[in-house]
KEMAR-661157 format. One record per residue (C-alpha): x, y, z; residue in three letters; residue number from 1. Coordinates in nm, 4 decimals, decimal comma. Example, Ala and Ser with C-alpha at 12.3 -4.5 7.8 and 13.67 -1.06 7.14 Angstrom:
> 1,2300 | -0,4500 | 0,7800 | ALA | 1
> 1,3670 | -0,1060 | 0,7140 | SER | 2
//
This chain:
> -1,6148 | -1,0161 | 1,9186 | MET | 1
> -1,6699 | -1,2332 | 1,6345 | SER | 2
> -1,3833 | -1,3807 | 1,3586 | HIS | 3
> -1,5299 | -1,1214 | 1,1113 | LEU | 4
> -1,5631 | -0,8351 | 1,3619 | ALA | 5
> -1,1857 | -0,9143 | 1,3605 | LYS | 6
> -1,1067 | -0,9017 | 1,0961 | ARG | 7
> -1,3230 | -0,6270 | 0,8964 | VAL | 8
> -1,0889 | -0,4105 | 1,2472 | VAL | 9
> -0,7982 | -0,5097 | 1,1306 | LYS | 10
> -0,8884 | -0,4196 | 0,7608 | HIS | 11
> -1,0635 | -0,0403 | 0,9079 | LEU | 12
> -0,6300 | 0,0136 | 1,0908 | LYS | 13
> -0,3709 | 0,2009 | 0,8726 | PRO | 14
> -0,0768 | -0,0295 | 0,7847 | ASN | 15
> 0,1722 | 0,0821 | 0,8254 | ALA | 16
> 0,3596 | -0,1695 | 0,5568 | TYR | 17
> 0,2260 | 0,0706 | 0,2981 | ARG | 18
> 0,5449 | 0,3218 | 0,2933 | ARG | 19
> 0,7263 | 0,0864 | 0,1683 | HIS | 20
> 0,5946 | 0,0964 | -0,1739 | PHE | 21
> 0,6301 | 0,4193 | -0,3229 | GLN | 22
> 0,7185 | 0,4488 | -0,6247 | ALA | 23
> 1,0979 | 0,3703 | -0,6206 | GLN | 24
> 1,0111 | 0,0460 | -0,4942 | GLN | 25
> 0,7415 | 0,0183 | -0,7365 | ARG | 26
> 1,0391 | 0,0281 | -1,0429 | ASP | 27
> 1,2608 | -0,1228 | -0,8114 | GLU | 28
> 1,0801 | -0,4428 | -0,8015 | LEU | 29
> 0,9364 | -0,3946 | -1,1493 | SER | 30
> 1,3198 | -0,4322 | -1,1432 | ARG | 31
> 1,3924 | -0,6896 | -1,0088 | VAL | 32
> 1,0900 | -0,8842 | -1,1917 | VAL | 33
> 1,2149 | -0,8890 | -1,5038 | ALA | 34
> 1,5668 | -1,0497 | -1,3601 | ALA | 35
> 1,4113 | -1,2639 | -1,1687 | ALA | 36
> 1,2048 | -1,4016 | -1,5695 | GLU | 37
> 1,5554 | -1,4117 | -1,7434 | SER | 38
> 1,6677 | -1,7402 | -1,8269 | GLY | 39
> 1,4089 | -1,9792 | -1,8814 | HIS | 40
> 1,0441 | -1,9447 | -1,9782 | ARG | 41
> 0,8356 | -1,8727 | -1,6599 | GLY | 42
> 0,6286 | -1,5156 | -1,5878 | GLU | 43
> 0,6315 | -1,4116 | -1,1778 | ILE | 44
> 0,3372 | -1,1003 | -1,0897 | ARG | 45
> 0,3074 | -0,9710 | -0,7916 | VAL | 46
> -0,0353 | -0,8301 | -0,5709 | VAL | 47
> 0,0178 | -0,6129 | -0,3612 | VAL | 48
> -0,2954 | -0,4896 | -0,1706 | GLU | 49
> -0,3666 | -0,3155 | 0,1631 | ALA | 50
> -0,7003 | -0,4398 | 0,2345 | LYS | 51
> -1,0077 | -0,5578 | 0,1336 | LEU | 52
> -1,3317 | -0,4091 | 0,0680 | PRO | 53
> -1,6224 | -0,4362 | 0,3339 | LEU | 54
> -1,8189 | -0,6398 | 0,0729 | ALA | 55
> -1,5376 | -0,9112 | -0,0416 | LEU | 56
> -1,5165 | -0,9089 | 0,3976 | LEU | 57
> -1,8660 | -0,9827 | 0,4192 | LEU | 58
> -1,8584 | -1,3177 | 0,1623 | ASP | 59
> -1,5914 | -1,4427 | 0,4304 | LYS | 60
> -1,3092 | -1,4096 | 0,0871 | VAL | 61
> -0,9735 | -1,5157 | 0,2110 | THR | 62
> -0,6000 | -1,4810 | 0,0929 | SER | 63
> -0,6705 | -1,7296 | -0,0777 | ARG | 64
> -0,9251 | -1,6597 | -0,2899 | ASP | 65
> -0,8082 | -1,2876 | -0,3267 | ARG | 66
> -0,4989 | -1,4139 | -0,4773 | ALA | 67
> -0,6730 | -1,6740 | -0,7224 | ILE | 68
> -0,9465 | -1,3741 | -0,8039 | HIS | 69
> -0,5473 | -1,1346 | -0,9191 | TRP | 70
> -0,4341 | -1,5198 | -1,0876 | PHE | 71
> -0,7038 | -1,5350 | -1,3606 | SER | 72
> -0,7673 | -1,1138 | -1,3493 | GLU | 73
> -0,3719 | -1,0673 | -1,4943 | LEU | 74
> -0,4243 | -1,3524 | -1,6622 | HIS | 75
> -0,1061 | -1,5190 | -1,4790 | VAL | 76
> -0,2758 | -1,8708 | -1,6342 | TRP | 77
> -0,2391 | -1,7842 | -2,0103 | ASP | 78
> 0,1800 | -1,8154 | -2,0512 | THR | 79
> 0,2713 | -2,0406 | -2,3518 | GLU | 80
> 0,4036 | -2,2708 | -2,0808 | GLY | 81
> 0,1667 | -2,2923 | -1,8122 | ASN | 82
> 0,4549 | -2,1075 | -1,5796 | THR | 83
> 0,2784 | -1,8808 | -1,4746 | GLY | 84
> 0,3229 | -1,7366 | -1,0743 | ILE | 85
> 0,1440 | -1,4866 | -0,8571 | LEU | 86
> 0,3005 | -1,3154 | -0,5618 | LEU | 87
> 0,0289 | -1,1589 | -0,3268 | TYR | 88
> 0,1009 | -1,0159 | -0,0484 | LEU | 89
> -0,2564 | -0,8368 | 0,1726 | LEU | 90
> -0,1121 | -0,6434 | 0,4595 | LEU | 91
> -0,3447 | -0,5951 | 0,6341 | ALA | 92
> -0,3769 | -0,9145 | 0,7154 | GLU | 93
> 0,0039 | -1,0235 | 0,7420 | HIS | 94
> -0,1309 | -1,2968 | 0,4504 | LYS | 95
> 0,0740 | -1,3870 | 0,1369 | LEU | 96
> 0,0159 | -1,5974 | -0,0746 | GLU | 97
> 0,1435 | -1,8116 | -0,3991 | ILE | 98
> -0,0091 | -1,9038 | -0,6548 | VAL | 99
> 0,1641 | -2,1401 | -0,9445 | ALA | 100
> 0,0162 | -2,2406 | -1,2406 | ASP | 101
> -0,0137 | -2,5984 | -1,3479 | ARG | 102
> 0,2886 | -2,6280 | -1,5410 | GLY | 103
> 0,5154 | -2,5132 | -1,2159 | ILE | 104
> 0,2625 | -2,5967 | -0,9544 | ALA | 105
> 0,3445 | -2,9703 | -1,0749 | ALA | 106
> 0,7006 | -2,9562 | -1,0777 | LYS | 107
> 0,7700 | -2,7839 | -0,7412 | VAL | 108
> 0,6927 | -2,9485 | -0,3741 | PRO | 109
> 0,4878 | -2,8175 | -0,1335 | GLN | 110
> 0,7843 | -2,7376 | 0,0567 | PRO | 111
> 0,9349 | -2,5034 | -0,1304 | GLU | 112
> 0,7160 | -2,3039 | -0,1573 | TRP | 113
> 0,6326 | -2,2641 | 0,2047 | ASP | 114
> 0,9850 | -2,1995 | 0,2527 | ALA | 115
> 0,9812 | -1,8747 | 0,0026 | ILE | 116
> 0,6665 | -1,7468 | 0,2094 | CYS | 117
> 0,7542 | -1,7929 | 0,5263 | GLN | 118
> 1,1086 | -1,6951 | 0,4414 | GLN | 119
> 0,8907 | -1,3359 | 0,3506 | LEU | 120
> 0,6483 | -1,4125 | 0,6891 | GLN | 121
> 1,0008 | -1,2651 | 0,8607 | GLN | 122
> 1,1824 | -1,0330 | 0,6447 | ASP | 123
> 0,8399 | -0,9175 | 0,6849 | MET | 124
> 0,8255 | -0,8861 | 1,0870 | ALA | 125
> 1,1582 | -0,7043 | 1,0512 | ALA | 126
> 1,0438 | -0,4523 | 0,7676 | GLU | 127
> 1,2590 | -0,5825 | 0,5444 | ARG | 128
> 0,9335 | -0,5868 | 0,2826 | VAL | 129
> 1,0886 | -0,4842 | -0,0049 | VAL | 130
> 1,4263 | -0,6973 | 0,0444 | ALA | 131
> 1,1894 | -0,9767 | 0,1172 | GLY | 132
> 0,9712 | -0,9240 | -0,1657 | LEU | 133
> 1,3009 | -0,8969 | -0,3359 | SER | 134
> 1,4289 | -1,2206 | -0,2400 | LEU | 135
> 1,1050 | -1,3926 | -0,2999 | SER | 136
> 1,1260 | -1,2981 | -0,6154 | ILE | 137
> 1,4647 | -1,4405 | -0,6725 | LYS | 138
> 1,3792 | -1,7406 | -0,5238 | GLN | 139
> 1,0377 | -1,8056 | -0,7620 | LEU | 140
> 1,2583 | -1,7606 | -1,0655 | GLY | 141
> 1,5330 | -1,9842 | -0,9113 | GLN | 142
> 1,2217 | -2,2238 | -0,9139 | LEU | 143
> 1,1360 | -2,1770 | -1,3227 | LEU | 144
> 1,5139 | -2,1588 | -1,3592 | ASP | 145
> 1,5301 | -2,4983 | -1,2535 | THR | 146
> 1,2699 | -2,6011 | -1,3587 | HIS | 147
> 1,1610 | -2,3927 | -1,7556 | PHE | 148
> 1,4853 | -2,3478 | -1,8349 | PRO | 149
> 1,5299 | -2,1681 | -2,1937 | MET | 150
> 1,6350 | -2,4229 | -2,4696 | ALA | 151
> 1,9582 | -2,2555 | -2,6564 | PRO | 152
> 1,8750 | -1,9661 | -2,8853 | GLY | 153
> 1,4907 | -1,9929 | -2,8025 | SER | 154
> 1,3018 | -1,6646 | -2,7638 | ALA | 155
> 1,2246 | -1,6130 | -2,4110 | ASN | 156
> 0,8891 | -1,3223 | -2,5031 | PRO | 157
> 0,8021 | -1,1363 | -2,1841 | ASN | 158
> 0,4295 | -1,2558 | -2,1823 | GLU | 159
> 0,2883 | -1,0509 | -1,8969 | LEU | 160
> 0,3837 | -0,7079 | -1,7176 | SER | 161
> 0,6648 | -0,7188 | -1,4753 | ASN | 162
> 0,4844 | -0,3905 | -1,2315 | VAL | 163
> 0,3578 | -0,4990 | -0,9519 | PRO | 164
> -0,0025 | -0,4718 | -0,9278 | VAL | 165
> -0,0162 | -0,2007 | -0,6158 | LEU | 166
> -0,3567 | -0,2145 | -0,4277 | ILE | 167
> -0,3215 | 0,0858 | -0,1412 | LEU | 168
//
C-alpha cells in the first residue's frame, strides 16, 4: 500500500481522541488560553482537526501546511507585537504543530518548542489529551511571559479569540 493510501485510511478511521473535545472541554481550554495570555503581550490560538478532507490528502497537504493555513486564516500573524502562536493538532495522524509569529519565533530556540510538542505527544498517548493540551498552552504562555512581559501599567488587549477551533 502506498504512503498516500495509508494516509487516506488513517483519515477514514473513526478517531478515538474526538471524545475528548466536548463542550465542557472546549470551555475549559478557553479558560486555560485566557489565563495563559495574562501578563504578556502574546496571543495563543488552538486548532484541533479530526481529519483532513480527501482533496487535501490527494494534494499531499501536510500537518505543517494545514497549521500554516490556520495560522493565516485565523490572523494569528496579525497581533500588534507579532507574538501570536498557533497550536495545531491533527488527530487522524496524531500530529501536532506549533506555528509562531516572527516576534516570538526569533526569541525561542527550537529545542523549547520541541519539548512542548514531545510532552503533548506523551500526554496524548497516555489518554491525557485535555490535560496535556492545557499544560502545553500554559507552557506557551510561560514562553510569551518570559520574552514579552507586560510593561507596568500597560493594557493587555485580547487580540484573538481564546476559544479553540474544533473541526471534528
